[in-house]
N, C-alpha and C positions, 0 to 999 in steps of 0.2 A: 381490485379496488385502488383508486388513486391515493397517493400519499398525501396526507393532510398536514403533517408536521413539516413546516418550512425548512427546518434544519435537516431533516431526513431527505427531503427533496434536493436540497443543496448538496448533501453528501453523495447522493446517487448521481447527480449531475457532475460532481467533481470526479467520481470514480469513472464515469463514462469518458470524461475528458482525459483523464490519466491513462485509461486503456488505449484510447486513440493515439495519444502522444507516444506511449511506449511502443505501439505498433509501428509508428513512423520512425522510431529510433532503432528498429530492427528486432525488438523483443517479440516473442510469441506469447500472448496472454492465454494461459491454459485453464485458469479457474478464477472465479470471483466469489467474494464473500464466503470464504471457507471457515466454518466453525469447528474447532477441535479444542479439547481440554479447556473449555470455558472461555475461549478467546477467538477473535476473528482475525483472519488475514484478508485484507481488502482485495489484493490481486496476487495470484501466483503466475509467474511468467518464466519463460526460458530465454536466456541470453546466450546463445550458442549452447554449450554443454552445461552452463550454470543454471541452477534452479534459483530464481529470484523471488523473494517474499517482499511484497511492496505494501508499504503503509501509505495511504493517501490522506493528506491533510489539506483542508481548504480554509480559506479566509475570505470573508466578505468585507473586512476592513483591516487596517494595519495596526490597530491600537495595541494588540498584545504580541506583536512581532510577526515574523514570517510563519507560514504554515509548517515548514520543516523544523522550526525551533520548538514546536509544541510537543514533540515526542519525548516523553519522560521515561524514567527508569521502570516504572510499573508497566507502562505500555510495552516497552522493549521486552521485558520478561514475559508478558503474556503472548506477544507475537512469537517470540523465540520458542516458547512451549508448544504453541500450535504448529509452528514450522517443523519442529522435531517430530511431532506426531504425524504430520503430513508426509514427511520423508519416509518414516517407518512404514506407514500404511500403503505407500505407493512403491515400496521396494527401492527407494532412492537413498538409503542411509549413507551410502558411500559417494553419492554425487556431490560435486562442489555446490555450495549454496552461498547466497549473499542476501543481505537485507538492504533494500533501497527505500528511499522516501521520495514521493512525488508531492511537491507542494503545488497547490492549485490556487492561484490568486484570482479571485472573482470580483475584485474591487472596481474594475473598469468595464464590466459587462461581459465581454468574451473572456473565457478562462485562459489564463496564461500559466503554463506548467513549467516547473523547475525540477530537474532530477538531481537527487543526491545519491550517487552510487556508493554502496558500502557505507551507508549512513551510520550503522552501528553493528557491533559484534554481538553474537549470542552470549549471554551470561552463563550458559550451561556448558 
């Protein structure tokens, strides 16, 4: 069934754009929309040996700042919890991991992606 919520459709389009962008940057996207511990990780990727948990943030206008600036402490804590669970469930507890943010600017029509590597540290 098609998505009727315009925000959800924009979010899906932003995630698609972010996944394509990361692939062009040499990342291997291994999972999308992973729900664990009551939180979602938008994209899980590999950057060489590093497991990367990617938060995708989109903006259709610049009124409230850039997409990457909108990741707050509560979101960081939820993503970090889900990331810990993902690593444990997949036998990757000792693997190096990182949290990146991809901001997707959709103000000019075609999405423009910006990568913030190591955007935040796990609070756990």
